[in-house]
KEVOVO-387084 format. One line per field, with one value per atom (N, C-alpha, C): x, y, z; atom name. Coordinates in steps of 0.02 Angstrom, whole numbers. Each point is the difference from the previous one (the first is absolute). Example, Ala and Ser with C-alpha at 12.3 -4.5 7.8 and 13.67 -1.06 7.14 Angstrom:
<pts>
east	c(660:-45:45:-18:42:-39)
north	c(-284:59:60:53:59:55)
up	c(390:0:0:-36:3:37)
site	c(N:CA:C:N:CA:C)
</pts>
This chain:
<pts>
east	c(-9744:12:-35:38:-45:-35:-69:-39:20:-11:36:-42:36:-25:-58:-61:-46:8:-23:3:-57:30:-41:29:-33:23:24:62:44:-3:-4:13:64:10:70:49:59:53:63:37:55:73:39:51:65:-10:38:39:53:31:-12:1:-24:76:-7:66:6:63:13:-36:-38:-30:-76:-13:-70:-51:-49:-46:-24:-4:-8:-78:-31:-70:-9:-50:-8:-11:-33:-16:62:56:60:55:-18:46:-25:55:-12:41:-36:35:37:59:40:-26:-4:-24:47:-8:37:14:54:3:-37:-13:-33:-81:-32:-71:-19:-55:-27:-52:-8:-40:-77:-44:-77:-20:22:-25:41:60:44:-38:-10:-48:-57:-46:-54:6:55:9:52:15:46:-17:-55:-25:-25:18:-25:71:-16:49:13:55:20:-28:-10:-28:47:26:56:-24:33:-2:49:4:50:20:-55:-6:44:-27:38:64:35:64:39:-32:37:1:-45:-13:65:8:54:70:2:58:21:-43:9:23:-22:7:72:19:68:54:-14:44:-2:-31:11:62:22:57:60:-25:45:9:68:7:-51:-27:-44:29:71:31:3:-6:-9:-54:-57:-66:-8:-20:2:-79:-1:-60:-7:52:1:-25:22:-27:-79:-12:-72:-48:22:-36:2:46:13:-57:-2:-46:-74:-18:-75:1:44:-3:-24:25:-8:59:-15:70:16:62:30:-50:-3:-45:-64:-35:-64:13:70:18:3:37:4:-61:-53:-58:-43:3:-32:44:67:30:42:1:40:71:49:70:22:65:26:11:13:4:-71:-46:-75:-15:23:-20:49:64:41:-31:-31:-31:-68:-39:-49:16:56:5:35:26:28:-63:-45:-68:-33:0:-36:39:61:49:-10:-16:-7:-90:-32:-71:0:36:2:31:59:31:-53:-39:-58:-52:-16:-60:39:55:21:15:-9:7:-65:1:-38:-22:-68:-26:53:11:46:-44:28:-24:-4:38:11:21:15:16:84:20:75:44:27:30:48:33:51:-33:-46:-32:-33:-23:-25:55:60:61:33:-1:7:-41:-64:-45:3:2:9:71:47:66:2:-26:-1:-39:-61:-50:42:12:34:71:31:60:-22:-51:-25:-23:-34:-14:52:57:64:28:-3:31:-41:-66:-39:18:13:14:70:43:66:26:-43:23:-3:-65:-6:44:11:54:67:15:75:-6:-59:1:4:-39:-8:64:32:68:62:-19:51:-35:-59:-26:-45:20:-47:-66:-10:-64:-52:-53:-58:14:56:9:-54:-35:-57:-75:9:-49:-10:-62:-12:-37:3:-38:-69:-55:-54:-58:-53:-39:-62:-49:-49:-37:-22:-37:45:58:37:37:18:29:75:31:75:16:8:11:63:54:57:-10:-40:-29:-40:-44:-41:51:40:56:35:18:51:-51:-56:-45:-13:-3:-14:45:73:48:3:10:16:-50:-63:-52:20:28:32:34:48:54:-34:-53:-19:-59:-36:-51:49:73:29:31:-16:19:62:32:66:-13:41:-8:23:-13:-3:78:52:66:9:-21:13:-45:-59:-48:30:38:35:57:35:65:-19:-59:-14:-32:-26:-37:72:43:55:47:10:36:-22:-62:-51:-3:-7:-7:58:61:72:9:-16:31:-36:-61:-51:19:2:26:68:56:59:14:-52:-5:-33:-52:-34:41:38:44:50:27:52:-21:-57:-25:-21:-36:-12:58:60:55:36:-21:54:57:3:60:10:-34:1:57:32:63:-39:-56:-26:-9:-6:-17:70:56:63:44:-37:40:60:-12:57:55:-11:57:38:-40:32:43:-35:29:69:-2:62:54:-14:51:27:-43:33:53:-23:38:67:3:57:52:-8:49:14:57:31:-40:-8:-44:36:64:41:1:-7:3:-77:-47:-65:-45:19:-41:-69:-19:-67:-52:28:-36:-20:56:-10:-48:2:-37:-87:-16:-71:-18:39:0:-60:-8:-61:-77:4:-63:-11:49:9:-35:18:-1:-76:-38:-67:-45:16:-37:-61:-58:-56:-42:-40:-32:-45:-44:-43:25:61:42:16:46:25:-52:-52:-64:-23:-7:-40:46:72:50:4:-2:18:-61:-71:-45:-18:24:-3:62:54:43:-25:-31:-24:-51:-60:-50:24:48:29:24:42:19:-50:-57:-57:-39:7:-33:20:66:39:-12:-40:-18:-46:5:-47:-66:-47:-81:-51:-54:-51:-33:-43:-41:-57:-25:-52:20:-34:23:-28:4:-28:18:62:34:41)
north	c(-712:72:24:32:14:70:6:53:51:77:52:5:34:4:63:-8:47:36:66:41:-34:-4:-19:7:23:13:-71:13:-53:19:-57:17:12:37:22:-58:17:-47:8:-41:7:20:31:19:-51:-57:-64:-5:-38:-13:-65:-24:-60:-27:-60:-46:-37:-14:-36:-71:-7:-74:-2:55:11:20:-17:29:81:32:68:25:34:8:74:39:61:27:-37:26:-1:-40:7:45:40:53:75:30:72:43:44:59:46:11:35:73:22:75:53:42:59:41:39:36:68:20:80:-23:53:0:-27:-62:-23:52:-8:40:-36:52:-31:-56:-5:-64:-64:7:-55:-17:56:-28:-47:36:-40:-75:-19:-49:-53:22:-30:-74:-24:-67:-33:22:-19:-33:-59:-40:29:22:30:-47:38:-37:-13:-60:-25:-75:-8:-62:-27:-55:-36:29:18:36:73:25:77:-4:-50:-10:-14:-55:-22:65:30:66:42:27:45:-34:-69:-37:-3:1:9:58:50:75:7:-10:9:-40:-67:-30:-5:56:18:35:38:37:-15:-42:-27:-75:-26:-74:-43:-49:-35:-29:-17:-24:52:50:64:17:-45:26:-13:56:-1:1:-53:-10:68:31:52:66:6:63:-15:-58:-14:9:-19:22:75:25:81:35:-39:49:-7:-66:-10:23:19:17:-48:-62:-53:-31:-61:-22:-61:-21:-60:-52:-18:-67:2:63:-1:-8:23:-15:-84:-27:-68:-44:26:-34:-8:58:6:-35:23:-15:-78:-17:-69:27:-56:10:47:16:45:-38:-68:-31:0:-11:11:62:54:58:27:-36:2:-27:-72:-35:32:37:39:54:33:44:-20:-59:-33:-24:-17:-33:52:56:66:20:-7:14:-56:-60:-49:2:24:15:58:64:39:-28:-41:-27:-41:-35:-49:45:64:35:43:3:35:-47:-61:-54:7:-3:9:-73:-9:-78:-16:-69:-19:-9:16:0:-72:-34:-70:-7:66:-1:1:40:5:4:-59:0:51:24:55:63:13:62:8:-70:1:7:-30:6:78:21:84:39:-2:35:-18:-48:-15:22:-6:21:73:48:67:19:-50:27:-10:-63:-9:37:18:47:67:26:61:-1:-66:-2:-12:-31:-12:69:54:61:39:-17:30:-22:-58:-28:-26:64:-7:-42:15:-22:-75:-25:-75:-25:26:-28:-20:61:-15:-50:-10:-61:-66:-4:-68:-12:44:-17:-15:4:-32:-48:-24:-41:-47:-74:-53:-9:12:1:49:-27:38:30:-30:18:-5:-56:-12:-19:-54:-19:37:15:37:-23:17:-29:41:-41:20:-32:31:-28:-37:-42:-33:58:-12:36:61:7:52:-36:46:-21:6:-49:1:30:59:29:-21:-14:-26:-70:-33:-68:19:46:20:28:44:30:-60:-52:-58:-23:-22:-36:42:63:41:3:1:21:-75:-54:-67:-12:19:-11:42:46:32:-59:-18:-42:-64:-28:-58:0:64:4:23:0:14:-75:-41:-76:-23:42:-33:-49:-46:-54:21:-44:17:33:-35:24:65:15:65:56:-19:52:12:-43:11:45:-2:31:85:-27:69:57:-32:36:29:-40:19:51:-1:47:57:10:55:35:-33:35:34:-50:24:64:-5:66:59:3:52:24:-39:16:34:-19:17:73:6:63:52:-13:46:13:-42:14:41:3:46:72:5:58:38:-48:28:23:-33:19:47:24:44:-33:-54:-34:1:41:4:53:-24:56:63:7:72:40:-31:31:31:-28:34:20:18:12:47:55:51:-33:-27:-41:-52:-43:-56:36:44:30:32:35:36:-42:-58:-48:-36:-16:-26:43:62:50:14:-15:19:-61:-55:-50:10:-42:4:-35:35:-31:-49:13:-62:-66:12:-67:-29:41:-18:10:-16:27:-15:-60:-24:32:17:30:83:37:57:1:-56:-2:-7:-31:7:46:29:44:52:27:42:-34:-56:-41:-30:-26:-39:51:58:56:19:-16:26:-54:-50:-63:2:-5:9:-79:10:-68:-23:41:-25:-27:37:-30:-59:-17:-71:-49:22:-53:-11:33:-20:-36:8:-36:-64:-5:-71:-34:19:-44:-30:36:-26:-53:16:-62:-59:4:-59:-35:36:-20:-31:30:-35:-63:-10:-72:-39:16:-34:-36:55:-25:-68:-10:-55:-64:7:-49:-50:-65:-57:6:8:-11:-27:-27:-29:45:-10:44:22:-39:16:7:45:19:-53:3:-31:-75:-15:-68:-16)
up	c(1751:21:54:52:71:-36:40:-23:52:-28:35:74:45:60:4:22:2:62:3:55:53:69:55:64:43:63:34:36:35:72:34:77:17:51:20:5:-37:-11:42:28:41:-51:5:-35:14:-39:8:-66:8:-56:-25:-64:-38:-5:37:7:-70:-15:-68:7:-56:-8:25:32:26:-51:-13:-58:23:-56:1:-32:35:-14:4:-38:-3:70:40:63:55:-31:45:-11:-54:-22:8:46:17:-54:-21:-44:47:-9:56:3:53:8:-1:-44:-11:63:6:59:5:40:11:-2:-3:0:-73:16:-64:-23:-82:-33:14:-10:20:-25:-77:-37:39:23:19:66:40:54:-3:-52:-18:-19:-33:-39:38:64:35:15:4:10:-69:-58:-67:-32:-23:-33:-69:-18:-70:-59:-46:-52:-42:-12:-48:-25:-70:-19:-31:-22:-32:-68:-23:-72:6:58:12:2:33:19:-68:-36:-54:-65:1:-39:13:57:25:-6:2:-6:-74:-38:-79:-25:34:-19:22:52:38:-50:-21:-37:-74:-17:-77:-12:61:-3:41:55:60:-17:17:-2:42:-23:35:71:-6:56:58:-11:46:30:-14:24:74:29:78:17:47:46:41:28:36:-35:-64:-40:-18:-18:-15:63:55:64:15:-16:4:-49:-51:-54:33:17:16:67:38:77:40:-6:48:16:28:39:-53:12:-50:1:65:7:-35:-11:-55:-70:-11:-75:-3:35:16:1:31:20:-77:-41:-54:-69:5:-66:15:55:21:13:-15:10:-58:3:-47:-67:-2:-51:-49:48:-34:-22:28:-26:-62:1:-61:-59:17:-49:-24:46:-28:-42:9:-44:-80:7:-68:-30:27:-18:-42:30:-28:-56:-7:-52:-62:18:-54:-22:42:-28:-48:8:-50:-60:6:-70:-32:32:-23:-43:32:-19:-63:-11:-55:-74:15:-51:-52:-56:-54:-16:-25:-15:-62:2:-46:-68:-60:-66:-30:31:-31:-70:-30:-73:-1:42:-8:72:10:77:4:-39:4:7:-24:7:73:26:71:50:-19:48:4:-60:0:37:-1:30:75:28:69:33:-45:29:18:-58:9:62:4:58:67:15:60:13:-59:20:23:-25:37:65:22:69:36:-15:40:19:-55:23:39:11:46:66:9:61:13:-2:15:56:56:63:3:-37:11:-45:-69:-47:39:27:38:38:37:56:-43:-46:-42:-40:-10:-28:44:72:34:46:11:45:-40:21:-38:28:65:34:-28:-21:-29:-75:-33:-60:-47:14:-54:53:41:37:73:15:51:59:67:57:-4:-8:-6:45:26:39:-34:36:-31:-36:-59:-47:-26:5:-30:-65:-52:-54:-11:-10:-3:-82:-1:-70:-32:41:-34:-36:30:-37:-59:-1:-53:-55:21:-52:-37:31:-26:-50:18:-56:-46:-4:-68:-33:28:-50:-30:33:-19:-62:5:-42:-69:3:-67:-33:29:-43:-7:41:-15:-58:3:-67:-65:8:-67:-21:30:-17:24:45:31:43:8:46:76:44:69:16:-25:10:-19:-61:-33:32:28:33:65:35:67:-14:-59:-17:-16:-52:-20:60:44:57:42:13:41:-24:-71:-31:-12:-13:-4:65:50:62:28:-7:12:-31:-68:-39:24:8:7:84:42:74:-7:-29:-7:-40:-47:-42:48:34:47:49:36:59:-22:-72:-6:-11:-12:-17:73:44:71:37:-15:30:-29:-61:-48:-19:-22:-33:-69:-37:-73:-14:-52:-20:-7:-28:-5:48:65:70:21:-35:24:-55:-59:-59:8:23:8:38:46:50:-56:-29:-44:-51:-32:-51:8:62:30:17:24:22:-57:-57:-51:-31:-4:-48:48:55:47:-26:-28:-15:-76:-15:-58:-53:-55:-56:-35:0:-26:40:58:51:8:-9:10:-64:-62:-62:9:13:-18:66:58:53:-36:-29:-25:-56:-45:-58:20:53:17:68:19:57:-7:-45:-7:0:-43:5:56:31:64:70:-13:61:-9:-65:-2:-4:16:4:56:-18:46:18:56:18:-59:-37:-56:-55:-25:-50:17:61:12:16:20:21:-65:-54:-65:-30:1:-43:28:66:40:-10:7:-6:-68:-56:-66:-5:20:4:31:58:32:-30:-38:-24:-80:-20:-60:-3:66:13:20:32:12:-50:-65:-56:-33:14:-30:38:56:40:-39:-6:-25:38:-32:34:-55:35:-35:-40:-49:-40:44:48:32:79:25:80:41:76:42:5:-31:14:51)
site	c(N:CA:C:N:CA:C:N:CA:C:N:CA:C:N:CA:C:N:CA:C:N:CA:C:N:CA:C:N:CA:C:N:CA:C:N:CA:C:N:CA:C:N:CA:C:N:CA:C:N:CA:C:N:CA:C:N:CA:C:N:CA:C:N:CA:C:N:CA:C:N:CA:C:N:CA:C:N:CA:C:N:CA:C:N:CA:C:N:CA:C:N:CA:C:N:CA:C:N:CA:C:N:CA:C:N:CA:C:N:CA:C:N:CA:C:N:CA:C:N:CA:C:N:CA:C:N:CA:C:N:CA:C:N:CA:C:N:CA:C:N:CA:C:N:CA:C:N:CA:C:N:CA:C:N:CA:C:N:CA:C:N:CA:C:N:CA:C:N:CA:C:N:CA:C:N:CA:C:N:CA:C:N:CA:C:N:CA:C:N:CA:C:N:CA:C:N:CA:C:N:CA:C:N:CA:C:N:CA:C:N:CA:C:N:CA:C:N:CA:C:N:CA:C:N:CA:C:N:CA:C:N:CA:C:N:CA:C:N:CA:C:N:CA:C:N:CA:C:N:CA:C:N:CA:C:N:CA:C:N:CA:C:N:CA:C:N:CA:C:N:CA:C:N:CA:C:N:CA:C:N:CA:C:N:CA:C:N:CA:C:N:CA:C:N:CA:C:N:CA:C:N:CA:C:N:CA:C:N:CA:C:N:CA:C:N:CA:C:N:CA:C:N:CA:C:N:CA:C:N:CA:C:N:CA:C:N:CA:C:N:CA:C:N:CA:C:N:CA:C:N:CA:C:N:CA:C:N:CA:C:N:CA:C:N:CA:C:N:CA:C:N:CA:C:N:CA:C:N:CA:C:N:CA:C:N:CA:C:N:CA:C:N:CA:C:N:CA:C:N:CA:C:N:CA:C:N:CA:C:N:CA:C:N:CA:C:N:CA:C:N:CA:C:N:CA:C:N:CA:C:N:CA:C:N:CA:C:N:CA:C:N:CA:C:N:CA:C:N:CA:C:N:CA:C:N:CA:C:N:CA:C:N:CA:C:N:CA:C:N:CA:C:N:CA:C:N:CA:C:N:CA:C:N:CA:C:N:CA:C:N:CA:C:N:CA:C:N:CA:C:N:CA:C:N:CA:C:N:CA:C:N:CA:C:N:CA:C:N:CA:C:N:CA:C:N:CA:C:N:CA:C:N:CA:C:N:CA:C:N:CA:C:N:CA:C:N:CA:C:N:CA:C:N:CA:C:N:CA:C:N:CA:C:N:CA:C:N:CA:C:N:CA:C:N:CA:C:N:CA:C:N:CA:C:N:CA:C:N:CA:C:N:CA:C:N:CA:C:N:CA:C:N:CA:C:N:CA:C:N:CA:C:N:CA:C:N:CA:C:N:CA:C:N:CA:C:N:CA:C:N:CA:C:N:CA:C:N:CA:C:N:CA:C:N:CA:C:N:CA:C:N:CA:C:N:CA:C:N:CA:C:N:CA:C:N:CA:C:N:CA:C:N:CA:C:N:CA:C:N:CA:C:N:CA:C:N:CA:C:N:CA:C:N:CA:C:N:CA:C:N:CA:C:N:CA:C:N:CA:C:N:CA:C:N:CA:C:N:CA:C:N:CA:C:N:CA:C:N:CA:C:N:CA:C:N:CA:C:N:CA:C:N:CA:C:N:CA:C:N:CA:C:N:CA:C:N:CA:C:N:CA:C:N:CA:C:N:CA:C:N:CA:C:N:CA:C:N:CA:C:N:CA:C:N:CA:C:N:CA:C:N:CA:C:N:CA:C:N:CA:C:N:CA:C:N:CA:C:N:CA:C:N:CA:C:N:CA:C:N:CA:C:N:CA:C:N:CA:C:N:CA:C:N:CA:C:N:CA:C:N:CA:C:N:CA:C:N:CA:C:N:CA:C:N:CA:C:N:CA:C:N:CA:C:N:CA:C:N:CA:C:N:CA:C:N:CA:C:N:CA:C:N:CA:C:N:CA:C:N:CA:C:N:CA:C:N:CA:C:N:CA:C:N:CA:C:N:CA:C:N:CA:C:N:CA:C:N:CA:C:N:CA:C:N:CA:C:N:CA:C:N:CA:C:N:CA:C:N:CA:C:N:CA:C:N:CA:C:N:CA:C:N:CA:C)
</pts>
């Protein structure tokens, strides 16, 4: 991770454009000057490099993508927020792929931080605790979740530099350990991890995009009641209950069905096999 630039006087710089492929340094980046008479503080700081760091950029990008799709993340908007050129954003955050991976890595870091220590007494309780914890994190990172549901790159493993942690890898290991400690063999550990993550992701995605029947209850109920009860008796039978179905009710029921099925999987009496 590059250290933040500290304030220091710079020699006069020529207003030149950075050509594609050429290295970008803070000294080569000129912040566009606003039209009109500059404020006093701008005049005093005209030869001072802006204070900015990769951490600052990632923090702002995370904030934006909690509500906006990560695929719409704009280098231009980040540059505008910090009052710098896009070249300076690229200098500290790297390519757009590196920026996206940095945001997703922060998302996985929060998922890891929400995980409770394993009790090693009941694998099912461990899975339930972890499922609810990561479900809530996914709801907070709606923009990231939308990206991961439609892109394969950075879905788990991230681009990290020397000394940085790939929290996607940390997360994979932690969830796999739940099933391993429960006595499941390697094949069932893999299947258990995959089914659990797929279920939690699709459930959270449905809530983030307001796809639950309860989000559109009046519309659903009205459309069903417009049809013939004799022609569509089953739809009329469950119309009221269906139109009220919410995210938590569906998530709780689906998770129970999933874990009930896993309970029937053969496993050894001792974990770590």
